[in-house]
C-alpha positions in Angstrom: 42.2 -35.9 39.0 45.9 -36.3 37.9 47.1 -34.2 34.9 49.0 -35.3 31.8 52.7 -35.6 31.8 52.9 -32.8 28.9 52.2 -30.5 32.2 53.4 -32.1 35.3 56.6 -33.9 33.8 58.0 -34.5 37.3 57.6 -37.1 39.9 56.2 -38.6 41.9 52.9 -38.3 39.9 49.8 -36.4 41.5 46.1 -36.6 42.6 44.7 -33.5 43.1 41.3 -32.8 44.9 39.8 -29.8 43.3 37.4 -29.3 46.0 40.6 -28.4 47.7 41.4 -24.2 47.1 45.0 -25.3 47.3 45.0 -27.9 45.2 42.9 -26.2 42.0 45.5 -23.4 42.7 48.4 -25.8 41.7 46.5 -27.2 39.2 46.0 -23.8 37.7 49.5 -23.0 38.0 50.6 -25.8 35.9 48.2 -25.6 33.3 48.8 -21.7 32.7 52.4 -22.5 32.5 52.8 -25.6 30.7 49.7 -26.5 29.1 48.9 -26.3 25.2 45.5 -24.0 24.4 43.5 -27.5 24.3 44.8 -27.8 27.7 43.8 -24.7 29.0 40.1 -24.7 27.4 39.9 -28.1 29.0 40.9 -26.6 32.5 40.7 -23.1 33.4 38.1 -21.2 34.3 38.5 -17.2 33.3 36.3 -16.6 36.3 37.7 -19.0 38.3 40.8 -17.3 37.2 40.1 -14.0 38.5 38.7 -15.3 41.8 42.3 -17.2 42.4 44.1 -14.8 41.0 45.7 -13.5 44.3 47.1 -16.9 45.1 48.4 -18.3 42.0 52.1 -18.1 41.7 52.9 -17.5 38.5 56.3 -16.1 36.4 55.9 -12.5 35.6 55.4 -13.3 32.1 52.7 -15.5 32.7 51.0 -13.5 35.2 51.6 -10.9 32.7 49.7 -12.3 29.3 47.0 -13.4 31.6 46.1 -10.2 33.2 46.0 -8.9 29.1 44.4 -11.5 28.2 41.6 -10.7 30.9 41.2 -7.2 30.2 41.0 -8.1 26.5 38.8 -10.8 26.1 36.5 -10.0 29.7 37.8 -6.1 30.5 38.5 -7.9 34.0 41.7 -5.7 35.8 44.1 -7.9 37.8 46.8 -6.5 39.5 50.1 -7.9 37.9 
């Protein structure tokens, strides 16, 4: 998988292997930080976010917004 330029805007272009947990984390991190609402619907699965949560490297504001979303929409508490 190659992310669109508006999400992964730096060079070189990277191909991600979605069978590799590390690559999945990198895709989720980038989409959660840079993606539009449409990108999030296309690339992100909420249950997978919960599975990956402790391994995701996200700015504190992004992490807090996602934690709030998970609590509000899925009644799932994740630590910020």
